[in-house]
C-alpha positions in Angstrom: -1.6 -0.7 34.8 -0.8 0.8 38.1 3.0 0.6 37.6 2.8 2.6 34.4 1.0 5.5 36.0 3.6 5.4 38.7 6.3 5.5 36.1 4.9 8.5 34.3 4.5 10.5 37.5 8.1 9.8 38.3 9.1 10.7 34.7 7.3 14.0 34.8 8.9 14.9 38.1 12.4 14.2 36.6 11.5 16.1 33.5 10.4 19.2 35.4 13.5 19.1 37.5 15.7 18.8 34.4 13.9 21.6 32.7 14.3 23.9 35.6 17.9 23.1 35.9 18.5 23.8 32.2 16.6 27.1 32.5 18.8 28.1 35.4 22.0 27.2 33.5 20.7 29.3 30.6 20.0 32.3 32.8 23.5 32.1 34.3 25.2 31.9 30.9 23.5 35.2 29.8 
């Protein structure tokens, strides 16, 4: 369905953001 595609796009954006944030935190802790 349309709403599901919408959901996954949203989810991927959040996931990428979270991943980048964790990578930043990791770099800072080194």
